[in-house]
N, C-alpha and C positions, 0 to 999 in steps of 0.2 A: 191346221185347222185341216178336211178332207171336203168339197163340198161337190154337189151335181149340179153345173153351171147351168143347165134352162131349164129342168125337172128336177126338180129338186127331189134328196134323199126324205123317202117317209118317215115320220119317226113314229114306227108302228113296232114292233116285233115281229109282225107277220110278213112282211113284206120280205117279198123273195129277192125285187132287186136293189131294197138297200145294202139287205143279205150282205152283194157283193164289197157295199162301202165296207160294212162295219168289220168285213175281214180284212178290208185293206189296212181300216185302222186300228186292227188289231198288231197286223202285220208290222207296222210305224208308231206305234202308239200313240198314238193320238188322235183328238174326238172327230168327229160327225160335223158339219156346222148346219146341217138342213139350212135353213130357209136361211140363214144372220148374211149380214153385209159383208161380207169379205174382204173388203178394197182396202182394209188399212190392214194386216193379218203381215207378219215376217216372214210367210213360209205359208202355201200353198197346190193344195193338192190333190188335181182336175180328177175327179171319176165320173166318166161320161156317161154311165151310164150301160146297163147289159145290156139293153137293147141296141146300142149304139155300134152304125157298123162302120170298120174303117172305110176311107173312102165316098163316105154318104157327100149327094149333093145339097141337099138341107135338113135340115131341122124338123128334128116330130117334136111337135108345137100348136096346139090346136090357137090362135088368133079368130078372132071376129070379125065378123063378113060388112062390108060398108053401112050395110041395112044395118045390120047389130048394134054398128058404132051410133046411128042414129036412132033408134030405137034405147040404148041406154046416155045420151045425150037432152033426150026428153025425159026420159027415167029422175033423171038429173036434177031436170031445171023442176022439176016436182018436189024432188028431195031436198031442193034449196029452198023452196018458198015453207016447206015444213021444221026449219030449219037443222036438218039433216046433212049430215058429211056425202060429198059425191060418192057413188063406184067407180073403182078404175076399170078400164079395160086389160081385156090378156094383150095388149099390143104398150100399155104404159106399168107392168109388172113385165115383161120381158125386156123393159129398156131398163125399168131399175137393176136387171140381174147382168143384161150387158155395159152398163154404167159400174158397173166393179171391176169391169177388165180398164177402163179407161182409167181411171184411178187409180191403180192395181200399182204398187213402188215396190212392192216383196220380191221374193226368192218363187218360181213359179213352176211346178212341174205338173206332167200327164201322163194319170197310171193307165198303164195297159196296151199305149200307141198313141201314139204323133198326136201332140192339140191340134184337132181341127183349126184349120182357118176360120175364128167363126163370128165372125167381122163380115165376109163375102158371103158364108151362107146369111149372116141375117141380111144383107145387104139384097137377096133375095125376092125378100119379103115387102120390100118397098113398091108399094105401088101408090097414084096420084092422093090418096083420100085417105092413107095412114095418118093417126096421129106427129103431129110435128117431134113430139120428146122419141117414137120413134124415130121416125126418118131423117132429123139431122142429128145421129149419134153419130161419132167417129168411126166409121167404120175399118179406117183405112191404119186408128189407132190400138183397137181394137186386136186387131193383125199385128201389128209386131209385137203386142203383149202377148199374144198368139205362140209367135215363132221363137219367143225368148224360153219358149218352156223344156224344159231338162226331163227327156221322155223316162219312165220308170218300167218294170217290166216284172213281175214277178221271179222271172227267173234270173232277174237282176236283184234277187236275196241273198243271191248263193249261198245258200240252205243246201242241208245235207241229209232230208228227206223232203219227197215230192209225190203229189196225191197228183194222182192222173187215173183220166174219165170225163164222162158228160157232164150234160149241165147238172146231173142230181153229184157231179161229187161236190158242190159250194158246204152239201149236207154231211160228208160227210170227212170234211176238210180238219187237219189237225196244225193249232196253234205252232207249233215246230218248224212245221213243211211251209215248200211253196206250194200256189196249188195251180194244173191247168187243165186246165175245162175245157172243151168241145164240146161244145154246144151240137145235139142234134146225131154225134157220132156214134156209132152202131158196136157195139160186142167185135165184131161180125167184120164189120172195114177196117176196125184197127189194127185186127191180128193182119188182118189180108197187107194193110199198108207199114207192120213193122210197129211195135210202139215206140224202139225209137227216132222213128222219126219225130216226135216233140219231146224226147228227154234226149235228149243230144242238144238242146238247146240250155238247157239245167245241171247236167253232168259237168263240168268243164273240165272235158278229156286234158290232161296235157301231153308234154311229147313224148311219155311210156303207153299212152292210152291206157294210164292213170286215171278212173273217177273219183269226183269231191263225194259222190250220194252215196246213203251209206243207204237206207231205207225209204221201200218204193209200195204205197197203198195205190192199189189199182182198185176201181169203182163205173163200172161197165154191164152192160146187161137187161137194164129197166127193160129200153128200147127196142130192144128184138124180142125180149120177151109181149110185150106191148104189139108189136105189128108185122112181126117177121114170123117167128118161128109157125105160133098154127095158121098163118098165111100163106107156106111154100110147102108147109105137112098137111094133113088134113083130118089123119088119124091117131088114135090113141099113140101108135107105136111106128108110128116114125116120125111123128113127134117126139116122142120116147130118144131115138134117136137120136133127134137132129139135135136137142139138148146137149145126148152126151157126147158127139163131137164135136160140137161147139166146146165142151169145161176140155174136151181133149185138145184140143189145139189152142186154147187160154191158155192151160199152165204148160204146152208145149213152148209159146211164145215167153210165156215167162220163164222157163227154166233158160231159154236163150237169151233174154234181156237179164239175168241175172250174174247169171254165166260173162255177158260182153264188161257189165259197168261191176264186178265183181259185190253186189251188191249184200248186205251182211240177213238184210231182210224185207217178206215180201207179206205189204200184207192185201189181203183182195174183202170187199167191204160184199154181204150175200145183199141180193137182188128187194128190194123192198115189196110186201105182198100187196095183193093182188085191190083196189080196191068195188065199191059196188058199184054195175052199170049205172046208174039209174046217177053219176054227177056228171055236170054235165063240162061239159072241157073245149080253153079256149079253140078257133081254127088252126091253130100254130101250131095245135098237138098233133094236127091230125094228117095220116098216113092215106094217100089214093082217095079222100073223105072219108073216109071213117077214124073212129075217138079210140078201137084197137080191134085188132084181129082175131076171130076165136072168142069160144066165149068164155063166162068168168072162169067155170070149170075146168075148163081143156085153160088153160092161161093159169089158172092156180096150182095143176098139177106139173106144168111145169118149172113155173117157180117153186113147187116144193124142190121141185127134182133137179131144178139149174140150184140149186142152194146146199143141197142135199153133193152130192158131190162134190161141188167146187169144199165144201166145209169137210169131207171127206179125206181131200185132194190134201188139205192142209195139215189134214190131222199126221199122212202119212208123210209128208217130206219134209225135209231138215229146211230151217229158215224159212218157214210157212208160216202164216197167221191169219186166221180166220176173223173177220169183222163183222158180227151181224147186228141185227136194229133189234129192239127190243121186244119182250112180249105183248105188252100192254096194247101196243098199236095196235092190236083186234081186238074188233067187237067180239060179240056172241055169238055174230054170224063169217067168225073169223074171215072177213073182210079186214082190209088197210080201214081206220075209222078217220072219217072224215075229219073231224078234232086234229089229229094231228097233221091236213095237208093248207096248205097254203092258201089261204082265202083269197078273192070267192071260189074262183075256177081254176086248177089249175094239177100237173101230175106231182108236183114236187111236194116231196113234204116241209110241212114250214116250220120259219129260220129257231121259233120259240124249241124248235124239239130236234134242233140240227144236234151231229157229236160233241161240234162244241158251245162254250158257254155264251150266249150274248145276250 
């Protein structure tokens, strides 16, 4: 069973966060536990959430204030007089999740990162007024269970097929592949660093420098189109030149990578269309205070030019394949239709419309 130990996976197909758990579920051929009690399971995989940062000093979980707890106590007194069951506070709900660690006796795995010491992290939230059910948790026991967890990363799957890209790459994953997801990574920055910065971990080069990797799928460029090309190049001619230069460097780097690892095939995923400017986006998707740079027409021209150039290169070169998004994603204004985007506010494709079936 795969579970998210603090914030449950949402049992909704359109949840991007749960999409990562669903991907791991496919890899391991096991189910997602959602809000199930996993303490008696023989084997559990902890998927900590796409938002989890390795080395975090606290947990991201909203907990009631002292005032809110007093208000809840008053409400529960009234409910009791009416014969209604009491409401649980967030503290009680989190304590139940933590207690599953205390009671767990099976084999524990931590996906993607070394298991955080949840006992230590939970203990930092203790204050004199918190409910006893939370205050009296065995934080040392929870840490002991966390220390027993074996870390399992995508590279440990040792597959011959790798998908490499930014946060959009989850939508272009293939069930036969491992996935290296680099949130916030631009194509320009990835080229500058070299794709092998990340691929080496998955390629398993032997003493003869031969790689086990055979197929590479890359999916970069959406961030460059949204935030950078039209910001740095402010007229149409310079935008065309910047896009052409980016694609030229893209394929120069892909050739280097193809030769280095002896890849049989490289698949290049095209950029997604541009949505209407009215779409509200979370501030995490902003760059320098703006949700995008350049007008819709400018970015749409760059998107079309980028995909045309990428598709043309894949057609001309042996061992390359262009992977496109379906035309029905476009509305009657030739914009990415909101119905295909993650709800309620995101730049990503909604999981129901990923290239893989969930």
